[in-house]
C-alpha positions as CSV (number, residue, x, y, z in Angstrom):
1,A,0.0,0.0,0.0
2,E,2.9,2.4,0.8
3,A,4.5,1.8,-2.6
4,A,1.2,2.3,-4.3
5,A,0.8,5.6,-2.7
6,R,4.1,6.8,-4.0
7,F,3.6,5.6,-7.6
8,T,1.3,7.8,-9.5
9,V,0.0,7.3,-13.0
10,A,-0.7,10.4,-15.1
11,P,-3.5,10.6,-17.7
12,P,-2.5,8.6,-20.8
13,A,-2.2,11.6,-23.1
14,T,0.9,12.9,-21.3
15,E,4.6,12.0,-21.9
16,E,5.0,11.3,-18.2
17,A,2.3,8.6,-18.5
18,Q,4.3,6.8,-21.1
19,N,7.6,6.9,-19.0
20,Q,7.5,6.0,-15.3
21,N,10.7,6.2,-13.2
22,R,10.8,4.3,-10.0
23,N,14.5,5.1,-9.1
24,N,15.6,4.3,-5.6
25,R,12.2,3.4,-4.2
26,P,11.8,-0.1,-2.8
27,L,9.0,-2.2,-4.3
28,S,7.5,-4.9,-2.1
29,A,5.2,-7.7,-3.1
30,E,2.3,-6.0,-1.2
31,G,3.0,-2.7,-3.1
32,L,3.2,-4.3,-6.5
33,T,0.1,-6.3,-5.9
34,G,-1.7,-3.1,-4.9
35,L,-0.4,-1.3,-8.0
36,A,-1.7,-4.1,-10.3
37,A,-5.1,-4.2,-8.5
38,G,-5.3,-0.4,-8.8
39,L,-4.8,-0.5,-12.5
40,G,-7.8,-2.9,-12.9
41,D,-8.4,-5.2,-15.9
42,A,-7.6,-2.5,-18.4
43,G,-4.2,-1.8,-16.9
44,H,-2.3,1.2,-18.1
45,P,-2.7,1.3,-21.9
46,A,-0.2,4.1,-22.6
47,L,2.9,3.3,-20.4
48,K,5.8,2.5,-22.7
49,K,8.9,2.7,-20.5
50,L,9.3,1.7,-16.9
51,N,12.6,2.4,-15.1
52,L,13.1,0.1,-12.1
53,E,16.6,1.3,-11.1
54,N,17.6,0.4,-7.5
55,C,14.0,-0.6,-6.4
56,D,15.5,-3.4,-4.3
57,I,13.0,-6.0,-5.6
58,A,13.2,-9.1,-3.4
59,P,12.7,-12.6,-4.8
60,E,9.4,-12.9,-2.9
61,A,8.1,-9.8,-4.8
62,A,9.1,-11.2,-8.3
63,E,5.7,-12.9,-9.1
64,A,3.9,-9.7,-8.1
65,L,6.2,-7.7,-10.4
66,G,5.3,-10.0,-13.3
67,R,1.6,-9.6,-12.6
68,F,2.1,-5.8,-12.5
69,I,4.0,-5.8,-15.8
70,V,1.2,-7.8,-17.4
71,R,-1.1,-4.9,-16.6
72,L,1.0,-2.7,-18.9
73,P,0.0,-3.9,-22.4
74,A,1.9,-1.1,-24.3
75,L,5.1,-1.5,-22.3
76,E,8.0,-1.6,-24.7
77,E,11.0,-1.3,-22.4
78,V,11.9,-2.1,-18.8
79,Q,15.0,-0.2,-17.9
80,N,17.6,-1.0,-15.2
81,L,16.0,-4.2,-13.9
82,N,19.6,-5.4,-13.5
83,S,20.2,-3.1,-10.5
84,N,17.8,-5.2,-8.5
85,K,20.4,-7.9,-7.7
86,R,18.2,-9.9,-5.3
87,L,15.7,-10.4,-8.0
88,F,18.2,-12.4,-10.1
89,S,18.0,-15.7,-8.1
90,A,16.3,-19.0,-8.9
91,E,13.4,-18.0,-6.7
92,G,13.2,-14.5,-8.2
93,L,13.3,-15.5,-11.9
94,T,10.9,-18.4,-11.3
95,G,8.5,-16.0,-9.6
96,L,8.8,-13.4,-12.4
97,A,8.1,-16.0,-15.1
98,A,5.1,-17.2,-13.1
99,G,3.8,-13.7,-12.7
100,L,4.2,-12.9,-16.5
101,G,2.3,-16.2,-17.3
102,D,1.8,-17.6,-20.7
103,A,0.8,-14.3,-22.3
104,G,4.1,-12.7,-21.6
105,Q,4.6,-9.2,-23.0
106,P,4.0,-9.0,-26.7
107,A,4.8,-5.3,-26.9
108,R,8.2,-5.6,-25.2
109,E,11.0,-4.5,-27.5
110,R,13.7,-4.2,-24.9
111,L,14.7,-5.4,-21.5
112,N,17.8,-3.6,-20.2
113,L,19.9,-6.0,-18.2
114,E,23.3,-4.2,-18.6
């Protein structure tokens, strides 16, 4: 709930709505679940870039991250996911894959892991 309160989504017509930056803000499983629920079934149809630099995403939050990302159908790029070192474990990657499900992310053009 705390993370959901800090993450705002602007109206889809704005440039800011297409590029969200979450730099240096921890994302918990509870916060990501709240964000996904808040987006509803339609999700956020305009968000194209999501910067997750230094969000300290724990392995136990990975599935919730996947479910959140699925709610972003236009998402083309996830930036700086690699800075979330704890996410890159067997548990974290398995959870992320489970959260993304079979549908995956057809609009995704780039996933920055450098």
